[in-house]
C-alpha positions in Angstrom: 12.9 14.4 30.3 12.2 17.0 27.6 10.2 16.0 24.6 11.9 16.0 21.2 10.6 18.3 18.5 7.8 16.6 16.7 7.0 14.2 19.6 3.6 15.6 20.1 0.5 15.8 18.1 0.5 19.5 18.7 -2.5 21.8 18.6 -0.5 24.4 16.6 0.5 21.8 14.1 -3.0 20.5 13.6 -4.4 24.0 13.2 -1.8 24.9 10.7 -2.5 21.8 8.7 -6.3 22.3 8.9 -5.8 25.7 7.4 -3.8 24.3 4.5 -5.9 21.2 3.8 -9.3 22.5 4.9 -9.3 25.2 2.2 -8.7 22.6 -0.6 -10.9 19.9 0.7 -13.6 22.2 2.1 -14.1 23.9 -1.3 -14.3 20.6 -3.0 -16.9 19.2 -0.5 -18.9 22.4 -0.6 -19.1 22.4 -4.4 -20.2 18.7 -4.5 -22.8 19.3 -1.8 -24.1 22.4 -3.5 -24.5 20.6 -6.8 -26.5 17.9 -5.1 -28.7 20.3 -3.1 -29.4 22.4 -6.2 -30.0 19.4 -8.4 -27.1 20.3 -10.7 -25.3 17.6 -12.5 -21.7 18.2 -11.6 -18.7 17.9 -14.0 -16.8 15.1 -12.3 -13.8 15.5 -14.5 -13.5 19.2 -13.7 -14.1 18.6 -10.0 -11.4 15.8 -10.0 -8.9 18.0 -11.7 -9.6 20.8 -9.3 -9.1 18.5 -6.3 -5.8 17.2 -7.7 -4.5 20.8 -8.3 -5.6 21.8 -4.8 -3.9 18.8 -3.1 -0.9 18.8 -5.3 0.6 21.8 -3.5 0.3 20.2 -0.1 2.4 17.1 -0.5 2.7 15.0 2.7 0.7 12.0 3.7 -2.4 13.0 1.9 -0.6 12.2 -1.3 0.1 8.7 0.0 -3.6 8.3 0.7 -4.5 9.6 -2.7 -2.2 7.1 -4.4 -3.7 4.2 -2.3 -7.2 5.2 -3.2 -6.4 5.5 -6.9 -5.6 1.7 -6.9 -8.7 0.5 -5.0 -11.6 -0.1 -7.5 -14.6 2.1 -6.7 -13.1 3.7 -3.6 -13.6 7.0 -5.5 -15.1 7.8 -8.9 -13.0 6.8 -11.9 -12.4 10.4 -12.8 -11.1 11.2 -9.3 -8.9 8.1 -9.2 -7.3 8.9 -12.5 -6.4 12.4 -11.4 -5.1 11.4 -8.0 -3.0 8.6 -9.5 -0.9 11.3 -11.1 0.1 12.8 -7.8 3.6 12.1 -6.6 4.1 11.3 -2.9 7.2 13.5 -2.7 7.7 16.3 -0.2 10.4 19.0 -0.5 13.7 17.9 0.8 14.8 19.1 4.2 18.0 21.1 3.9 21.2 20.2 5.8 20.6 22.6 8.8 17.2 21.1 9.3 18.6 17.5 8.9 21.3 18.2 11.4 18.8 19.4 13.9 16.5 16.4 13.3 19.4 14.0 13.7 20.6 15.7 16.8 17.1 15.4 18.3 17.1 11.7 17.6 20.6 10.5 18.4 22.1 13.4 20.4 24.8 16.0 19.8 27.4 13.4 18.9 25.3 11.8 16.3 27.9 12.3 13.5 30.4 10.3 15.5 28.1 7.3 15.3 28.5 7.1 11.5 31.7 6.9 9.5 30.0 9.1 6.9 26.6 10.7 6.3 25.5 12.3 3.0 24.2 15.8 3.3 21.9 15.4 0.4 18.8 13.2 0.5 19.0 10.2 -1.8 15.2 10.0 -1.8 12.2 12.0 -0.5 8.8 10.5 0.2 5.5 11.5 1.9 6.6 11.1 5.6 10.3 11.4 5.5 13.5 11.4 3.4 16.4 8.9 3.1 20.1 9.7 3.4 22.9 7.4 2.4 25.4 6.8 5.1 28.4 4.6 6.1 28.5 2.6 9.3 31.6 2.6 11.5 32.3 -1.0 10.2 32.1 0.2 6.6 28.7 -1.0 5.7 26.5 1.2 3.4 23.4 2.4 5.2 20.1 4.0 4.4 18.9 6.4 7.1 15.2 7.3 6.9 14.5 10.5 8.8 10.9 11.6 9.4 9.8 15.1 8.7 8.9 17.2 11.8 5.4 17.4 13.2 4.1 14.6 11.1 1.7 13.4 13.8 -0.2 16.6 13.5 -0.1 16.5 9.7 -1.4 13.0 9.5 -4.2 13.6 12.0 -5.3 16.7 10.2 -5.2 15.0 6.8 -7.3 12.1 8.1 -10.0 14.3 9.4 -10.2 16.1 6.1 -10.2 12.8 4.2 -13.3 12.0 6.1 -14.9 15.0 4.4 -13.9 13.7 1.0 -15.5 10.3 1.7 -18.7 11.9 3.1 -19.1 14.1 0.0 -18.6 11.1 -2.3 -21.0 9.0 -0.3 -23.7 11.6 -0.7 -22.9 11.8 -4.4 -22.7 8.0 -5.0 -24.1 5.4 -2.6 -22.7 2.3 -4.4 -19.7 2.0 -2.0 -19.7 2.8 1.7 -16.1 3.9 2.4 -16.2 4.1 6.2 -14.2 1.0 6.7 -11.7 2.1 4.1 -11.1 5.3 6.1 -10.7 3.3 9.3 -8.1 1.1 7.6 -6.1 4.0 6.1 -6.2 5.7 9.5 -4.8 2.6 11.3 -2.1 2.0 8.7 -0.9 5.6 8.5 -0.6 5.9 12.3 1.5 2.8 12.2 3.7 4.3 9.5 4.5 7.2 11.8 6.3 4.9 14.2 9.6 3.7 12.7 10.1 1.3 15.7 7.0 -0.5 14.4 8.5 -0.5 10.9 11.7 -2.0 12.3 9.7 -4.9 13.7 8.0 -5.3 10.2 11.5 -5.5 8.7 12.4 -8.2 11.2 9.2 -10.1 10.3 10.0 -10.0 6.6 13.6 -11.1 7.1 12.2 -14.1 8.9 9.4 -14.9 6.5 11.6 -14.6 3.4 14.7 -16.2 4.9 14.5 -19.2 2.5 13.7 -17.0 -0.5 17.1 -16.5 -2.0 15.8 -14.3 -4.8 14.4 -11.7 -2.3 16.5 -9.4 -0.1 15.4 -7.4 3.0 17.5 -4.7 4.7 18.9 -5.3 8.2 18.0 -2.7 10.9 20.7 -1.1 13.1 18.7 -0.8 16.4 21.3 1.4 18.1 21.0 4.0 15.3 17.2 3.9 15.1 14.4 5.6 17.0 10.7 6.3 16.6 11.5 8.8 13.8 14.8 7.6 12.5 15.3 4.2 10.9 18.8 3.2 10.0 19.2 0.0 7.9 21.6 -1.5 5.4 21.6 -0.1 2.0 20.6 -2.5 -0.8 22.0 -1.7 -4.3 19.7 -2.3 -7.2 18.2 -0.8 -10.4 14.7 0.5 -10.9 12.5 -2.2 -12.4 11.2 0.2 -15.2 14.8 0.7 -16.4 15.5 -3.0 -16.6 12.1 -3.8 -18.2 12.9 -1.5 -21.1 15.9 -3.5 -22.2 15.7 -7.0 -20.7 15.0 -10.2 -22.6 11.7 -12.1 -22.1 13.5 -14.6 -19.9 14.9 -11.9 -17.6 11.5 -10.2 -17.3 9.8 -13.4 -16.5 12.3 -14.2 -13.8 11.8 -10.8 -12.2 8.0 -11.3 -12.3 8.3 -14.7 -10.5 10.6 -13.1 -7.8 8.1 -10.3 -7.3 5.2 -12.7 -7.0 7.0 -14.7 -4.4 8.2 -11.6 -2.5 4.5 -10.6 -2.0 2.7 -13.9 -1.8 4.9 -16.3 0.1 4.4 -14.0 3.2 0.7 -13.9 2.5 -0.1 -17.6 2.0 2.5 -18.9 4.4 2.3 -16.3 7.2 -0.9 -14.2 6.5 1.0 -11.0 6.0 1.1 -8.7 2.9 3.2 -5.7 1.9 0.5 -3.3 0.9 2.5 -0.8 -1.2 4.0 -2.2 -4.4 5.0 1.3 -5.5 7.8 1.4 -8.0 10.1 3.1 -5.5 9.7 0.3 -2.9 11.9 -2.3 -4.7 14.9 -2.6 -7.0 16.4 -5.4 -9.0 19.9 -6.7 -8.6 22.2 -7.9 -11.4 21.2 -11.5 -10.8 17.5 -10.5 -11.2 16.8 -11.0 -7.5 14.6 -8.4 -5.7 15.4 -5.8 -3.0 12.3 -5.0 -0.9 12.2 -1.7 0.9 9.8 0.5 2.8 7.9 -1.7 5.3 5.5 0.9 6.8 2.3 -0.4 5.0 2.2 -4.0 6.2 -1.1 -5.8 6.9 -1.5 -8.9 9.1 -4.6 -11.0 8.3 -6.5 -13.6 10.3 -5.7 -17.1 8.9 -9.4 -17.5 8.0 -9.1 -14.5 5.7 -6.3 -16.2 3.8 -8.3 -19.3 3.6 -11.1 -17.3 2.1 -8.9 -16.1 -0.7 -8.0 -19.6 -1.6 -11.6 -20.8 -1.2 -12.9 -18.1 -3.6 -10.4 -19.3 -6.2 -11.6 -22.8 -5.9 -15.3 -21.7 -5.9 -14.8 -19.8 -9.2 -12.8 -22.7 -10.7 -15.5 -25.3 -9.8 -18.6 -23.0 -9.9 -19.2 -23.8 -6.2 -21.6 -21.0 -5.2 -21.9 -22.1 -1.6 -18.1 -22.0 -1.2 -18.0 -18.5 -2.7 -20.6 -17.3 -0.2 -18.6 -18.8 2.6 -15.5 -16.9 1.4 -17.3 -13.6 1.2 -18.8 -14.0 4.6 -15.4 -15.0 6.1 -14.0 -11.7 4.7 -16.7 -9.7 6.4 -19.5 -9.2 3.8 -22.9 -9.5 5.4 -26.5 -10.1 4.3 -25.6 -11.0 0.8 -28.4 -11.5 -1.7 -28.1 -13.8 -4.7 -27.8 -10.8 -6.9 -25.1 -9.2 -4.7 -23.1 -12.5 -4.8 -23.4 -12.5 -8.6 -22.1 -8.9 -8.7 -19.1 -9.6 -6.4 -18.3 -12.6 -8.6 -17.9 -10.4 -11.6 -15.1 -8.6 -10.0 -13.6 -11.7 -8.5 -13.6 -13.5 -11.9 -11.6 -10.5 -13.3 -9.0 -10.5 -10.5 -8.5 -14.3 -10.5 -8.5 -14.7 -14.2 -4.7 -15.1 -14.7 -4.7 -17.9 -12.1 -7.3 -19.9 -13.9 -5.4 -21.2 -17.0 -2.6 -23.7 -16.6 -0.3 -22.2 -19.2 2.2 -19.3 -19.6 0.3 -16.1 -20.4 0.3 -12.4 -20.1 -1.7 -10.9 -17.2 -3.2 -8.4 -19.7 -4.8 -11.1 -21.8 -7.8 -10.7 -19.5 -6.7 -8.0 -17.1 -5.9 -5.1 -19.4 -7.1 -1.7 -18.5 -10.1 -1.7 -20.9 -11.4 -5.0 -19.5 -10.9 -3.7 -16.0 -12.9 -0.5 -16.8 -15.7 -2.7 -18.2 -15.8 -4.9 -15.2 -15.7 -2.0 -12.8 -18.5 -0.2 -14.6 -20.7 -3.3 -14.6 -20.1 -4.0 -10.9 -20.7 -0.3 -10.0 -24.0 -0.2 -11.9 -25.2 -3.3 -10.1 -24.0 -2.1 -6.7 -26.0 1.1 -7.1 -29.1 -0.8 -8.2 -28.8 -3.2 -5.2 -28.4 -0.5 -2.6 -24.6 -0.4 -2.2 -22.0 -2.5 -0.3 -19.5 -1.8 2.5 -16.2 -3.4 1.7 -14.3 -4.8 4.7 -11.3 -2.8 5.7 -8.9 -5.7 5.0 -9.4 -5.1 1.3 -7.7 -1.7 1.2 -4.1 -3.1 1.2 -5.1 -6.4 -0.3 -6.6 -4.7 -3.3 -3.7 -2.3 -3.5 -1.2 -5.1 -3.5 -3.1 -7.1 -6.2 -3.8 -4.2 -8.5 -0.3 -2.8 -8.0 1.5 -6.1 -8.7 -0.7 -6.7 -11.7 0.4 -3.4 -13.2 4.1 -4.4 -12.5 3.6 -7.7 -14.3 2.0 -5.9 -17.2 4.9 -3.4 -17.3 7.3 -6.3 -17.5 5.2 -8.0 -20.2 5.8 -11.2 -18.2 4.6 -14.5 -19.7 4.3 -16.7 -16.7 2.2 -19.7 -15.7 0.5 -17.9 -12.9 -1.7 -20.9 -12.3 1.2 -23.1 -11.3 3.0 -20.3 -9.5 -0.1 -19.8 -7.4 -0.5 -23.5 -6.7 3.1 -23.9 -5.8 2.8 -21.1 -3.3 -0.4 -22.5 -1.6 0.8 -26.1 -1.6 0.0 -27.8 1.7 -2.1 -24.9 3.0 -3.8 -25.6 6.3 -5.5 -22.8 8.2 -4.5 -24.3 11.6 -0.9 -24.6 10.6 -0.9 -21.1 9.3 -2.1 -19.8 12.7 0.7 -21.5 14.5 3.4 -20.3 12.0 2.0 -16.8 12.1 2.0 -16.6 15.8 5.6 -17.8 16.0 6.7 -15.3 13.4 4.9 -12.3 15.0 6.4 -13.2 18.4 9.9 -13.5 17.0 9.5 -10.0 15.4 8.0 -8.5 18.6 4.6 -7.8 16.9 2.5 -10.1 19.0 1.7 -7.4 21.6 
């Protein structure tokens, strides 16, 4: 059977991408290395802006990586994170002739007959593919996510070049060892390339959130989906930023609660988290319920990791140092000195702060940007003094979810009793029970292999 276009991680595709990305990244890495060898104090802001400009013309998955890194505290210097956060993970739209060829390669020459209608113009473009609105033969509105060609080669080339960025930063600043961060990004991006895997993630979320009436997940049409085409039901909704600009406090609070449960019911009840709370990945319905979309960046955690998250909250609440140490060790931190524990607790206290007070409150009362910068600066200074730390890879999407959701709650100006919302969500938690429920859910979705 002949391979479809884009089915291979082709040498030609990799070489082409290396040529594009290598020039941008290579120049950046060489400049940073040269500054270090010559003892020159580099201009981080200038270097960061140069890197953003170089990468900005490339689009593709490297933009997704840049956005992920911009939300992980200390994964990159603050100057770099600020510049990369401005990048948009949008690639140029494929024109209709290209779309027609791609759809033919996925569903055959008669692919148009399998839909009642199919929009020629993309409704949305992202880093790995674009979405077209379509109509099913039974009249249902559909969203068809079609992957760009040769993305295997593009992703592999970008990941190799990303290693150069991390290596350059590691030489420049030893406070954080990013090797496990690179490993996690590599694993998740490779998963995102397989839309059959994303279809299983969708099935998992439909199961986990079945009782959450305020959260909606699309339904996949398996007969119209392949490894590089995902056809699902279209969910109508409005961007959260548009609603936040005009909605009452009561409405904004309700949306925030729904967002919290959409993310943390799966985590505390099933050990799973949606690692990309990007503004384009959810919309709000007229009744303030949430539509969840884009299930490529999903992370499944060991039940012991989830227990560690709860244990650290309780440790901070009761000043139980031994429990805090146990939580960090459960997560994968090793050889922790007393000073390192104190340093990690500074960041933990900042992240957990909204959960500590049993009253309605704004997240930004303690988690505003200026306080975050102060906490990060203090933690970074201590990490450098103590010889650095290697964050476990599980923290990549966990941090992205926490920081990303926090920014959504601040955007909504939501005044919610986060303490009670958290306790309601973890009520009855038992690590053994979680393991059984998780195994059953993964098996049902076909993710237990």
